[in-house]
C-alpha positions as CSV (number, residue, x, y, z in Angstrom):
1,R,-77.7,93.4,16.0
2,E,-75.2,92.1,18.5
3,F,-75.0,88.4,19.4
4,D,-72.2,86.2,21.5
5,E,-71.4,83.5,19.5
6,T,-69.5,81.9,22.5
7,S,-72.5,82.0,24.9
8,A,-74.8,79.1,25.8
9,D,-77.7,81.0,24.5
10,F,-76.3,81.2,21.0
11,T,-78.5,78.6,19.4
12,L,-80.0,77.8,15.9
13,E,-83.1,79.7,16.7
14,T,-80.8,82.7,17.4
15,V,-79.1,82.6,14.2
16,F,-82.5,82.5,12.4
17,T,-84.0,85.3,14.5
18,S,-81.0,87.5,13.7
19,G,-81.5,87.0,10.2
20,L,-78.1,85.3,9.1
21,S,-80.1,82.7,7.1
22,A,-81.0,85.6,4.9
23,I,-77.6,86.5,4.2
24,P,-76.0,82.9,3.3
25,D,-73.2,84.0,0.8
26,L,-71.6,86.7,3.3
27,V,-71.7,84.2,6.1
28,S,-70.3,81.5,4.0
29,E,-67.5,84.2,2.6
30,L,-66.8,85.4,6.2
31,S,-66.5,81.7,7.3
32,G,-64.0,80.6,4.5
33,N,-61.8,83.9,5.2
34,A,-61.7,82.9,8.8
35,N,-60.5,79.4,7.8
36,K,-58.0,80.6,5.7
37,E,-56.8,83.1,8.4
38,L,-56.5,80.3,10.8
39,S,-54.3,78.3,8.5
40,I,-52.1,81.3,7.9
41,E,-51.9,81.6,11.7
42,E,-51.1,77.9,12.5
43,S,-48.4,78.0,9.9
44,L,-46.7,81.0,11.4
45,K,-47.1,79.3,14.8
46,D,-45.5,76.2,13.3
47,I,-42.5,78.5,12.0
48,E,-42.2,79.8,15.2
49,A,-42.4,76.8,17.2
50,R,-39.8,74.9,14.9
51,W,-37.3,77.5,15.0
52,A,-37.3,77.7,18.8
53,E,-36.0,74.2,18.7
54,I,-33.7,74.3,15.7
55,E,-29.9,74.3,16.7
56,V,-26.5,74.7,15.2
57,E,-24.9,71.3,15.6
58,T,-21.2,71.8,16.8
59,S,-18.6,69.2,17.5
60,T,-15.2,69.7,19.1
61,Y,-12.1,70.3,16.9
62,K,-8.5,69.8,18.0
63,V,-9.8,69.1,21.6
64,R,-9.5,73.1,22.4
65,Y,-11.8,74.5,19.6
66,Y,-15.5,74.1,18.4
67,K,-16.8,74.0,14.8
68,I,-20.1,73.6,13.0
69,R,-20.5,69.9,12.3
70,S,-23.5,69.7,10.1
71,T,-26.3,72.3,8.6
72,D,-28.1,70.0,6.1
73,D,-31.3,70.0,8.3
74,L,-31.1,73.7,9.0
75,F,-30.8,74.7,5.5
76,Q,-33.5,72.3,4.6
77,A,-35.7,73.9,7.3
78,L,-34.7,77.4,5.8
79,E,-35.6,76.6,2.4
80,D,-38.8,74.9,3.4
81,D,-40.0,77.9,5.6
82,A,-38.9,80.5,3.2
83,V,-41.2,78.9,0.5
84,A,-44.0,78.8,3.3
85,L,-43.6,82.6,3.8
86,S,-43.5,83.5,0.1
87,T,-46.9,81.4,-0.6
88,I,-48.4,83.3,2.7
89,K,-47.4,86.8,1.0
90,A,-49.1,85.8,-2.1
91,S,-52.3,85.2,-0.2
92,K,-54.9,88.2,0.2
93,F,-55.0,87.8,3.8
94,Y,-51.1,88.9,4.0
95,E,-51.9,92.5,5.3
96,S,-53.5,90.9,8.6
97,F,-50.1,89.3,9.4
98,K,-47.8,91.6,7.7
99,P,-45.7,92.6,10.7
100,R,-45.1,88.9,11.8
101,I,-44.4,87.4,8.2
102,D,-42.2,90.4,7.4
103,K,-40.2,89.7,10.8
104,W,-39.8,86.0,10.2
105,E,-38.7,86.6,6.5
106,T,-35.8,88.9,7.8
107,T,-34.8,86.4,10.5
108,L,-34.6,83.6,8.1
109,A,-32.6,85.6,5.7
110,L,-30.4,86.9,8.6
111,V,-29.8,83.3,9.7
112,S,-29.3,81.9,6.2
113,E,-26.5,84.7,5.6
114,V,-25.0,84.4,8.9
115,I,-24.5,80.5,8.9
116,E,-23.3,80.5,5.3
117,L,-20.6,83.1,6.2
118,I,-19.7,81.4,9.4
119,L,-19.0,78.1,7.2
120,T,-17.1,80.1,5.0
121,V,-15.0,81.7,7.8
122,Q,-14.6,78.2,9.4
123,R,-13.2,76.7,5.9
124,K,-10.8,79.4,5.5
125,W,-9.9,79.4,9.4
126,I,-9.3,75.5,9.4
127,Y,-6.8,75.9,6.3
128,L,-4.9,78.8,8.3
129,E,-5.1,77.6,11.7
130,S,-2.9,74.5,10.5
131,I,-0.5,77.1,9.1
132,F,-0.1,79.7,11.7
133,M,-0.3,77.7,14.8
134,A,1.9,74.7,13.4
135,S,4.7,76.8,11.8
136,E,6.8,79.2,13.9
137,D,8.9,79.8,10.7
138,I,6.0,81.2,8.7
139,C,4.6,83.4,11.6
140,K,8.2,84.9,11.6
141,Q,8.4,85.6,7.8
142,L,4.6,87.0,8.1
143,P,4.3,88.6,11.5
144,R,1.4,91.1,10.2
145,E,-0.6,88.3,8.8
146,T,0.3,86.4,12.1
147,A,-1.0,89.1,14.3
148,L,-4.2,89.5,12.1
149,F,-4.9,85.9,12.2
150,T,-4.2,85.9,16.2
151,E,-7.1,88.3,16.5
152,V,-9.4,86.4,14.0
153,N,-8.6,83.1,15.9
154,T,-9.7,84.5,19.3
155,N,-12.9,86.1,17.9
156,F,-14.0,82.8,15.9
157,T,-13.1,80.9,19.0
158,D,-15.4,83.1,21.1
159,V,-18.5,83.0,18.6
160,M,-18.0,79.0,18.2
161,S,-18.0,78.6,22.2
162,A,-21.0,80.7,22.2
163,A,-22.7,78.6,19.7
164,A,-21.7,75.4,21.7
165,L,-23.3,77.0,25.0
166,N,-26.6,78.5,23.3
167,S,-27.1,76.5,20.1
168,N,-30.2,77.8,19.0
169,A,-29.9,79.0,15.5
170,V,-32.2,82.0,15.7
171,N,-30.7,83.1,19.0
172,L,-27.1,82.7,17.5
173,C,-27.4,84.5,14.5
174,T,-29.6,87.4,15.6
175,A,-27.2,88.2,18.4
176,G,-26.3,91.9,18.2
177,G,-23.4,92.6,15.7
178,M,-23.2,89.1,14.7
179,L,-23.6,89.6,10.9
180,K,-21.0,92.4,11.1
181,N,-18.6,90.3,13.5
182,V,-18.6,87.4,10.8
183,T,-18.1,89.8,8.0
184,T,-15.1,91.2,9.3
185,M,-13.6,87.9,10.3
186,D,-14.2,86.8,6.5
187,E,-12.6,90.1,5.2
188,K,-9.4,89.4,7.4
189,L,-9.1,85.8,6.5
190,E,-9.2,86.8,2.7
191,T,-6.6,89.5,3.3
192,I,-4.4,86.9,5.1
193,Q,-5.2,84.4,2.1
194,K,-3.9,86.9,-0.5
195,S,-0.7,87.7,1.6
196,L,0.0,84.1,2.0
197,D,-0.5,83.4,-1.7
198,S,1.7,86.3,-2.5
199,Y,4.4,84.9,0.0
200,L,4.1,81.4,-1.8
201,E,4.6,83.3,-5.4
202,T,7.7,84.8,-4.2
203,K,9.3,81.8,-3.1
204,R,8.2,80.1,-6.3
205,N,9.8,82.6,-8.0
206,I,13.0,81.8,-6.6
207,F,12.8,78.0,-6.9
208,P,10.3,77.7,-10.0
209,R,9.9,73.9,-9.4
210,F,7.6,74.8,-6.4
211,Y,5.0,75.8,-9.1
212,F,4.5,72.1,-9.5
213,V,4.0,71.5,-5.8
214,S,0.7,72.2,-4.1
215,D,0.2,74.7,-1.6
216,D,-0.3,72.5,1.2
217,D,3.0,70.6,0.5
218,L,5.2,74.0,-0.2
219,L,3.9,75.3,3.2
220,E,4.8,72.1,4.8
221,V,8.4,72.4,3.0
222,L,8.8,76.0,4.0
223,G,7.6,75.4,7.7
224,Q,10.4,72.8,8.1
225,S,13.4,74.9,6.5
226,R,15.4,74.5,9.7
227,D,15.2,70.5,9.4
228,P,16.7,69.4,6.0
229,L,15.8,65.7,6.8
230,A,12.4,66.6,7.1
231,V,12.2,68.2,3.8
232,Q,13.7,65.1,2.4
233,R,10.6,63.6,1.7
234,H,9.4,66.3,-0.7
235,I,12.6,66.4,-2.8
236,K,10.9,63.9,-5.1
237,K,8.2,66.2,-6.2
238,C,10.8,68.6,-7.4
239,F,13.0,66.5,-9.5
240,E,12.6,63.6,-12.0
241,G,14.9,60.8,-10.7
242,F,16.8,62.5,-7.8
243,K,14.3,61.2,-4.7
244,A,16.7,61.7,-1.7
245,M,19.8,63.5,-0.6
246,E,22.9,61.7,0.8
247,V,23.2,63.9,3.8
248,I,26.1,64.4,6.5
249,P,25.1,65.7,9.9
250,P,26.8,68.7,11.4
251,G,30.1,67.7,13.1
252,K,30.9,64.7,11.0
253,Q,33.4,66.3,8.9
254,L,34.0,69.6,10.6
255,N,30.9,71.1,9.2
256,R,28.4,73.3,11.1
257,H,25.4,72.8,9.3
258,H,23.8,69.6,7.2
259,E,25.5,69.0,3.9
260,A,24.3,67.1,1.0
261,T,27.1,65.0,-0.7
262,G,25.1,63.4,-3.3
263,M,21.8,62.2,-4.7
264,R,19.9,58.8,-4.6
265,E,17.3,57.2,-6.7
266,T,15.3,55.1,-4.1
267,T,13.8,52.2,-6.3
268,T,16.8,50.6,-7.3
269,G,19.3,52.5,-5.0
270,E,21.6,54.2,-7.9
271,S,23.3,57.2,-6.3
272,A,25.7,59.9,-7.8
273,V,28.2,62.0,-5.7
274,F,28.2,66.0,-6.1
275,V,31.3,68.0,-7.3
276,S,31.2,69.8,-4.0
277,N,28.8,69.8,-1.1
278,V,25.6,71.7,-0.9
279,V,25.4,73.4,2.6
280,L,21.5,73.1,3.8
281,D,21.4,76.0,5.8
282,G,19.1,79.0,5.5
283,A,16.0,79.4,3.3
284,V,14.9,76.1,1.8
285,E,14.2,77.6,-1.5
286,N,17.7,79.3,-1.8
287,W,19.4,75.8,-1.0
288,L,17.2,73.9,-3.4
289,V,18.2,76.2,-6.2
290,E,21.9,75.3,-5.2
291,L,20.8,71.5,-5.1
292,E,19.6,71.8,-8.7
293,A,22.9,73.6,-10.0
294,A,25.0,70.5,-8.0
295,M,22.8,68.1,-9.7
296,M,23.7,69.3,-13.1
297,K,27.2,69.7,-12.4
298,S,27.5,66.4,-11.0
299,M,26.0,64.9,-14.3
300,Q,28.3,67.0,-16.4
301,K,31.3,65.7,-14.5
302,L,30.0,62.1,-14.6
303,L,29.4,62.0,-18.0
304,T,32.9,62.9,-19.0
305,T,34.3,60.3,-16.7
306,S,32.0,57.9,-18.4
307,I,33.0,58.7,-21.9
308,Q,36.5,57.9,-20.8
309,S,35.8,54.8,-19.0
310,H,33.8,53.7,-22.2
311,R,37.3,53.6,-24.2
312,G,38.7,50.9,-22.1
313,K,38.2,47.3,-22.6
314,N,36.5,46.3,-19.2
315,K,32.5,47.1,-20.3
316,E,31.4,44.9,-17.4
317,K,33.2,47.3,-14.9
318,W,32.0,50.5,-16.8
319,I,28.3,49.1,-16.8
320,T,28.6,48.4,-12.9
321,E,30.0,51.8,-12.0
322,V,28.4,54.3,-14.1
323,Q,24.8,55.6,-13.6
324,G,22.2,54.1,-16.1
325,Q,21.2,57.4,-18.0
326,L,24.9,58.0,-18.6
327,L,25.6,54.8,-20.0
328,I,22.7,55.1,-22.7
329,T,24.0,58.9,-23.4
330,T,27.7,57.6,-23.6
331,G,26.6,54.7,-25.7
332,S,24.7,57.3,-28.0
333,I,27.6,59.6,-28.3
334,Q,29.8,56.8,-29.2
335,W,27.2,55.4,-31.8
336,T,27.0,58.8,-33.4
337,N,30.8,59.1,-33.9
338,D,31.2,55.6,-35.0
339,C,28.4,56.0,-37.6
340,S,29.4,59.4,-38.8
341,R,33.1,58.0,-39.2
342,S,31.9,55.0,-41.3
343,L,29.7,57.1,-43.5
344,S,32.9,59.5,-44.2
345,N,34.7,56.4,-45.0
346,I,32.1,55.1,-47.2
347,S,32.5,58.5,-49.0
348,S,36.0,57.9,-49.2
349,G,35.5,54.5,-51.2
350,Q,35.3,51.9,-48.1
351,K,32.1,50.4,-49.1
352,N,31.8,48.0,-46.6
353,A,32.5,50.6,-43.6
354,L,29.0,50.6,-42.2
355,R,28.4,46.6,-42.6
356,Q,31.6,46.4,-40.6
357,L,30.2,48.7,-37.8
358,K,27.0,46.7,-37.8
359,K,29.0,43.3,-37.4
360,K,30.7,45.2,-34.3
361,Q,27.5,46.2,-32.8
362,V,26.0,42.8,-33.1
363,G,29.0,41.4,-31.3
364,Y,28.7,44.3,-28.5
365,L,25.1,43.4,-28.1
366,T,25.8,39.4,-27.7
367,R,28.4,40.5,-25.0
368,L,25.8,42.5,-23.2
369,T,23.0,39.9,-23.6
370,D,25.6,37.2,-22.2
371,M,26.0,39.4,-19.3
372,I,22.3,39.8,-18.5
373,R,22.0,36.0,-18.3
374,G,24.1,35.8,-15.5
375,Q,23.7,36.4,-11.7
376,L,23.6,40.4,-11.5
377,P,22.3,42.6,-8.7
378,Q,18.9,44.3,-9.4
379,L,20.3,47.7,-10.2
380,V,22.9,46.4,-12.6
381,R,20.3,44.3,-14.2
382,T,17.9,47.3,-14.6
383,K,20.5,49.4,-16.2
384,L,21.6,46.7,-18.6
385,V,18.0,46.2,-20.0
386,A,17.7,49.7,-20.5
387,L,21.2,49.8,-22.3
388,I,20.2,46.8,-24.5
389,T,17.0,48.4,-25.5
390,M,18.4,51.7,-26.8
391,E,21.7,49.4,-28.3
392,I,18.9,47.4,-30.4
393,H,17.7,50.3,-31.8
394,N,21.1,51.7,-33.0
395,R,21.4,48.4,-34.5
396,D,18.1,48.7,-36.4
397,V,19.0,52.0,-37.6
398,M,22.2,50.7,-38.9
399,E,20.4,48.0,-40.7
400,R,18.0,50.7,-42.2
401,M,20.8,52.9,-43.5
402,I,22.2,49.8,-45.1
403,K,19.4,49.0,-46.8
404,T,18.9,52.2,-48.6
405,G,22.2,52.6,-49.2
406,C,23.2,55.6,-47.0
407,S,26.7,56.7,-48.2
408,S,27.2,60.0,-46.5
409,V,26.8,62.3,-43.4
410,T,24.5,64.4,-45.4
411,D,22.1,61.7,-46.4
412,F,18.4,62.2,-44.8
413,E,18.3,58.6,-43.5
414,W,21.1,59.7,-41.2
415,L,20.2,63.2,-40.5
416,S,16.8,62.2,-39.4
417,Q,18.3,60.2,-36.5
418,L,18.9,61.5,-32.9
419,R,22.5,62.4,-32.9
420,F,24.4,63.0,-29.4
421,I,27.4,65.2,-30.3
422,Y,30.1,65.7,-27.2
423,N,31.8,69.1,-27.9
424,K,35.2,68.8,-26.0
425,D,36.0,72.4,-26.0
426,D,33.0,73.5,-23.9
427,G,32.0,73.3,-20.3
428,D,33.8,72.9,-17.0
429,F,34.5,69.3,-17.0
430,G,36.0,68.6,-20.3
431,G,33.1,68.9,-22.7
432,I,29.2,69.6,-23.0
433,C,26.7,67.3,-24.7
434,S,24.4,68.5,-27.3
435,V,21.6,66.6,-29.3
436,R,21.0,67.0,-32.9
437,Q,18.3,65.8,-35.4
438,T,18.0,67.1,-39.2
439,N,18.7,70.8,-38.7
440,C,17.6,71.2,-35.2
441,N,20.4,71.6,-32.2
442,L,19.2,71.2,-28.7
443,E,20.9,71.5,-25.5
444,Y,21.1,68.2,-23.3
445,G,19.5,69.1,-19.9
446,Y,21.6,67.2,-17.4
447,E,18.6,66.4,-15.3
448,Y,19.3,63.2,-13.3
449,Q,16.7,60.7,-14.6
450,G,17.3,58.0,-12.2
451,N,17.3,54.3,-13.4
452,N,13.8,53.7,-14.7
453,G,13.8,51.9,-17.9
454,R,13.4,53.3,-21.6
455,L,10.7,52.8,-24.3
456,V,11.2,50.7,-27.2
457,V,11.8,52.7,-30.1
458,T,9.7,51.8,-33.0
459,P,9.5,53.5,-36.5
460,L,6.4,55.4,-35.2
461,T,8.4,56.6,-32.2
462,D,11.0,57.9,-34.4
463,R,8.7,59.8,-36.5
464,C,7.0,61.3,-33.4
465,V,10.3,62.2,-31.9
466,L,11.2,64.0,-35.2
467,T,8.2,66.1,-35.3
468,L,8.4,66.8,-31.7
469,L,12.2,67.9,-31.6
470,T,11.5,70.2,-34.6
471,A,8.8,71.9,-33.1
472,K,10.7,72.4,-29.9
473,F,13.8,73.6,-32.1
474,L,11.3,76.2,-33.9
475,N,9.7,77.1,-30.6
476,R,6.4,75.7,-31.0
477,G,4.6,73.0,-29.1
478,G,4.2,69.2,-30.1
479,N,0.5,67.6,-29.9
480,P,0.7,63.8,-30.5
481,L,-3.1,62.6,-31.0
482,G,-4.4,59.4,-31.3
483,P,-6.4,56.5,-29.5
484,A,-5.6,55.5,-26.2
485,G,-2.5,53.1,-25.5
486,T,-0.7,54.1,-28.6
487,G,1.9,55.9,-26.5
488,K,1.5,59.6,-26.8
489,T,2.4,60.5,-23.2
490,E,4.9,57.9,-23.0
491,T,6.9,59.2,-26.1
492,V,7.2,62.7,-24.9
493,K,8.5,61.4,-21.5
494,D,11.1,59.3,-23.0
495,L,12.3,62.1,-25.3
496,S,12.8,64.0,-22.2
497,K,14.8,61.1,-20.6
498,N,17.0,61.0,-23.8
499,L,17.7,64.8,-23.6
500,A,17.8,64.6,-19.9
501,M,15.1,67.5,-19.3
502,Y,12.7,67.6,-16.4
503,C,9.2,66.6,-17.5
504,V,5.9,67.1,-15.7
505,V,3.0,65.5,-16.8
506,I,-0.5,67.3,-16.0
507,N,-3.8,65.2,-16.4
508,C,-6.1,67.6,-17.5
509,S,-9.8,67.8,-16.6
510,D,-12.9,70.1,-17.3
511,G,-12.4,71.7,-13.7
512,M,-9.0,73.5,-14.9
513,D,-9.3,77.2,-15.4
514,F,-6.9,79.6,-17.0
515,K,-5.5,80.6,-14.0
516,S,-4.2,77.4,-12.8
517,V,-3.1,76.5,-16.4
518,G,-1.3,79.5,-16.5
519,R,0.3,79.1,-13.3
520,I,2.0,75.8,-14.4
521,F,3.0,77.6,-17.7
522,S,4.7,80.2,-15.4
523,G,6.5,77.5,-13.7
524,L,7.8,75.5,-16.9
525,C,9.1,79.0,-18.7
526,Q,11.2,79.8,-15.2
527,A,12.2,76.3,-14.5
528,G,13.1,75.5,-18.1
529,A,10.9,72.2,-17.9
530,W,8.7,70.2,-20.2
531,G,5.2,70.1,-19.6
532,C,3.2,67.4,-21.1
533,F,-0.8,68.2,-21.0
534,D,-2.5,64.8,-20.9
535,E,-6.1,64.7,-22.5
536,F,-5.8,68.6,-23.3
537,N,-9.0,68.5,-24.9
538,R,-10.7,67.8,-21.6
539,I,-10.5,71.5,-20.7
540,K,-13.5,73.5,-21.4
541,V,-13.4,75.2,-24.9
542,E,-13.6,78.8,-23.5
543,V,-10.7,78.1,-21.0
544,I,-8.9,76.7,-24.1
545,S,-9.3,80.0,-26.1
546,V,-7.7,82.0,-22.9
547,V,-4.9,79.3,-22.8
548,A,-4.3,79.8,-26.5
549,M,-3.1,83.4,-25.7
550,Q,-1.0,82.3,-22.9
551,V,0.7,80.0,-25.5
552,L,1.3,82.4,-27.9
553,S,3.1,85.0,-25.3
554,I,5.4,82.1,-24.5
555,V,6.0,81.1,-28.0
556,D,6.8,84.9,-28.9
557,A,9.1,85.3,-25.8
558,L,11.1,82.0,-26.8
559,S,11.2,83.0,-30.4
560,R,12.9,86.6,-29.5
561,S,15.2,84.6,-27.2
562,A,13.7,87.1,-24.5
563,Q,15.4,87.0,-20.7
564,T,11.9,88.1,-19.2
565,F,8.5,88.8,-20.5
566,S,5.1,89.6,-19.3
567,F,2.9,86.9,-18.4
568,M,-0.5,87.2,-16.6
569,G,0.3,90.8,-15.5
570,K,3.9,89.7,-13.9
571,T,7.3,89.8,-15.5
572,I,8.9,86.4,-15.2
573,R,12.0,84.9,-16.3
574,C,12.0,82.8,-19.8
575,N,14.2,79.8,-19.8
576,S,15.0,78.7,-23.4
577,N,14.6,75.0,-22.4
578,C,10.8,75.1,-21.9
579,G,8.9,73.0,-23.9
580,L,4.9,72.6,-24.1
581,F,3.3,69.4,-25.2
582,I,-0.1,68.4,-25.3
583,T,-1.8,64.7,-25.9
584,M,-5.2,64.4,-27.5
585,N,-7.7,61.5,-28.0
586,P,-9.8,63.1,-30.7
587,G,-12.3,60.1,-30.8
588,Y,-14.1,60.7,-27.7
589,A,-17.8,62.1,-27.6
590,G,-17.9,65.5,-25.5
591,R,-13.9,66.4,-26.3
592,T,-13.2,70.2,-27.7
593,E,-11.8,70.8,-30.8
594,L,-8.7,73.1,-30.5
595,P,-9.1,76.6,-31.7
596,D,-7.3,77.6,-35.0
597,N,-5.0,80.0,-32.9
598,L,-3.7,77.4,-30.8
599,K,-3.7,74.7,-33.6
600,A,-1.0,76.8,-35.1
601,L,1.3,76.7,-32.3
602,M,1.0,73.1,-31.7
603,R,3.0,70.7,-34.3
604,P,0.5,67.9,-34.7
605,V,1.5,64.0,-35.0
606,A,-0.8,61.3,-35.5
607,M,-0.2,58.3,-33.1
608,M,-1.5,54.7,-33.9
609,V,-1.2,51.1,-32.5
610,P,2.4,50.5,-32.4
611,D,4.3,47.3,-34.0
612,L,3.7,45.1,-30.7
613,A,5.7,42.2,-32.1
614,M,8.7,44.5,-32.4
615,I,8.1,45.8,-29.0
616,A,7.9,42.3,-27.7
617,E,10.9,41.1,-29.5
618,V,13.0,44.2,-28.1
619,M,11.8,43.6,-24.6
620,L,12.5,39.8,-24.7
621,S,16.0,40.5,-26.3
622,A,17.0,43.2,-23.3
623,E,16.1,40.2,-21.0
624,G,18.7,37.7,-22.7
625,F,16.4,35.6,-24.7
626,T,18.1,34.5,-27.9
627,D,15.1,33.4,-29.9
628,A,13.2,36.7,-29.2
629,R,11.9,37.0,-32.8
630,V,10.0,33.5,-32.8
631,L,9.0,34.0,-29.0
632,S,7.6,37.6,-29.8
633,K,5.3,36.3,-32.4
634,K,4.1,33.7,-30.2
635,T,3.5,35.9,-27.1
636,I,1.5,38.3,-29.4
637,T,-0.6,35.7,-30.9
638,L,-1.3,34.5,-27.3
639,Y,-2.4,37.9,-26.2
640,S,-4.3,38.9,-29.3
641,L,-6.3,35.6,-28.8
642,M,-7.0,36.3,-25.3
643,Q,-8.0,39.6,-26.0
644,Q,-10.5,38.6,-28.5
645,Q,-11.7,35.4,-26.8
646,L,-12.1,36.2,-23.2
647,S,-14.7,38.5,-21.7
648,K,-14.0,42.1,-21.4
649,Q,-13.6,42.2,-17.7
650,D,-10.9,44.4,-15.9
651,H,-8.7,41.2,-15.0
652,Y,-9.0,40.2,-18.8
653,D,-7.7,43.3,-20.2
654,Y,-4.8,42.2,-22.6
655,G,-4.9,45.3,-24.8
656,L,-2.1,47.3,-23.1
């Protein structure tokens, strides 16, 4: 029978007369199915209504552009509705709504893909826009990439302007050809990025210290190559103590271009003059190479001058005029010569030669401490403190040699010291300095270190230096390991100052991959610099195992004295001064163990808590205190008590 359930005549009586009461199960099932279909219908209507209102939030960028501001709500809605649609698809009533459900699934998948792509393109575009729209120099050097970026820029600007005018997410993302358009932009930006990376790599190959400068800073340097004064603030990122150039503008001395006449360390104002001026014209990487060479020539010449001045009686004038680094090096050369002569004299029968030399050293130290108690400029005081610190160590070594009965230049107690030898027959300026310890013979690097103080040398430091230098001489790496505050990194840095090497400290993290570590290695090899990888075992073990192979290829190239070698698929230069050092704190949980193949390449040296009383004594002596030993014991007792008794808050941390 037929009936119209919507008419006024459809009453309870009609239900019974129609015989519906005889089939309650069927009626109940139909009713339940109808309710479930109604629920699906309402869910689909909710989705349609919601997406009619969801918009892509945009905001202005640099006044003339638009960019997507936030997508949190949009992605939340996408996630919720994707779950809702997959739940509906699992229902047995899916077939009734199949076209609508499939259409919304396709639409939401398209919206998600397009928005994610637009965000990727936007991130790359923002980075590249600041390069290509801001620097004419880079545009001239990369004309093909500039043309490609201009095309993408126009296209992306149009897309974002359309999004600002019609911000409905579905309308924007389902517009004809939108996915293809955004995909093409992404591919073009990827091509531009690869070309840019390749361009930066060529610049880094010319001046390898650029490997230690971030891409953003390097692009800024390259973009300002016409203005050497603008590059000035980035100089400190490429050198150790050389923080600024002394520049004369064009026309001042009949010069056509800017010229660098010397270098300056900005903290204390110490400066050094170049042997000849460096013309700051042309590609920035080329004149930075010349600047590096000028720095080393200048230090060579100034060291020769310092050695000649040191022979005079006016030590005050020598200390005032000579750079702090060269005061210490000159003192070390003189001390090596004096000790060698005294030991030879002992071998010849003069038993008291070393004692007489020690007496002379004590007199020299007294003279220096008298000088530091006077009124001195900050620059001279800083130099003098560092000089006294090193001369006290020289005195202590003499005491040790006297106690052990050292009587020949071949005794181990003498051979194990860091000895500075000045070879007068080599070099352009009357001599070249080299450094010896046991059977090791290493070059003095002539990197200007500035006037930044020296570490107090304890017996622990001596042993660490002996291990590290021997490892370097045998073309291996060094691995100081021990608890925090034992001076692992500082010892490596101080050793690099002693040898006048450029030392780069890299703080390792678990976010580093083999490419980023490899890039630093590439820079160290080509620049002939030392790299100290702090907390190396923070790096993930799977990355360390690849890094071990990179270290092996570097060690192999150094052992062969190769001029060039293959590294990460490229042929790079190999500078024999390159040094690799890693520090580790094995006590922390979660730190990885070094694989055996890397352990074999890194000479370990265990560090422990240093002799604090000795350090305090030397620091006080260097500042001019006569009762330094008594005062140091009091100071250490006081700080130890405070460390033990006071609470563990940051402002009560007297450990270091």
